[in-house]
N, C-alpha and C positions, 0 to 999 in steps of 0.2 A: 427527701430521702436522707437517712442518717447513715453515717459511716463509722468504722472503727478508727481508733487512734494509731498513730505511728509512735511507738515507744522510742524515746530518744536518750536512753542511757541511764536512767535512774532506777536502780534495782529495787528500791523500796516503793516505787510508784505503783499504785494499784490502778490499773486501767479499767474503765467501764466501757464495754462495747455497747453502743446504743442499739445495735442490731439484735444482739442476743440477750440483752438485759444485764450483762455483766460477765466479766471473765478475768481471772487472775493471770491468764496467759495472753499477753498483748499480741495483736495481729497487726501487720502493717496496713497502712491506709492504701486502699485501691483507688486509683484515680479514674477508673472506668473509661480511660481514653479521652477524658474531658480536657480540652485545651482551651485556655482563655483567649478569646479574641476581643478586639475592641467592641464589636457588636454584641457579644454575649455577656460582658462584664458591666454591672451597673456603674453609672458615672459618679455615684456618691456612696460612701460607706453606709449611710443611714438607709439606703434603699436595698441593702442586703437583707435576706430573710432574718427574722428574729431567731437567734440561736436556741431559744427556749421553745421547743416544738410541742410540748405538752405542758399542762398546768404544773407549776411548781407545787410540790406537796405542801399542804397546810402546815404552818409552823416554820417553814423555811425562811431564812433571812437573806435578802439580796444585799451583798456586800459591795458589788461594783457592777455597773453597766456602762459600757462605752463603745465607741467606734473610732476608727481612724484609718490612716493610710501610712504604709511603711512602718518604721520602728516607732515604738511607743512604750508606755508603761503605766503602772498603777502602784499605789501604796494601799494595802489592805488596812482596815481599822485594827487597832490593837486587840480588840476582842477576838478577831479571827485567829490570832496567834495562840489562843487557848483552846480552840476547837480541835476535836479529834480528826477532822478532815473538812475540806471544802470541795465543792463541785464547780468545775469550769466548763462552760459551754461556749463554743465559738463557731463562726462561719467566716470564710475568707474567699476573696476572689482575686485572681491574678495568676501569672504563669510560674510562680515559685512557691516556696514553703513559708509557713508561719510557725514560729517557735516561741514558747513561753519559758523563761528562765528566772531563777532567783539566786542571787549571790553566785552567779556563774554556773550554777547547776541547772541542767535542762529538766523541766517539769513535764512538758507535753509539746506536741507539735503535729503538723499535718501538711500535706500538699494542699493547694487551694483550688485551682480550676475555675469554674464559672460561678462559684459562691452558692451553689445549690446544696452542698453537703453541710451537715451539722455534726460537730465533733464534741465529745464529752470526756472529761477526765476527772477522777476522784483523786485529789491531792491529799496525802496523809499528813498527820500532825508534824512529822519531822521536817516537812518542807513548808508547811503553813507558817511556822515560826519565822520564816524569812518573809517579811511583809512587803518588801519592795520587789515587784516583779517587772520584768522587761519583756516586751514583745519584739522579736526580731523578724523582719520581713523586708523584702525589696521595696523600693519606693512605689513600684507599680501595684503592690498588693494592698487591697482594702480589707478591713476586718471589723467584726462586731463581736464583743465578748460580754458574757454575763458570769459573775462569780456568786455562788450561793453557799450558804451554810445549811445543810440538810436539817430537817426537824429532828428533835431528840438528840442532836449532836452535842453531847455533853462535853464540857471542857476536859481536856486531857491533863492529868496531873503530871507535872514535870519535876 
């Protein structure tokens, strides 16, 4: 099951609702009453479902794939800073939130639950130029993240 994103304060962020195929109007994440319990949360982040629920379009480039527990981060390749946007897909499990930030600005985030939800956000060029991203989560939260550059995503002229 895919869920919508929780917008976390970036007015220029274009959110993509996995349920409706896209929306310029962010809708809050609905947890559907899912509460993570030790029995329902996988013991290892690599056992979470793959956040890429359908094939990545031909021509897309995978910029980052990773998993972890609690806080973490990534540095996108320099070529990502020239893209007009990137797409971030994630799943997380645990009793609290998962948030992605760059240079202190929130890019996207969600509640976690049992890890069955998949979240997607399209991050525009203005925020892709910030290549060092951080993941904020409680130590009890496990996550898997995939960052892709969509096909035909031509460099943005700055």
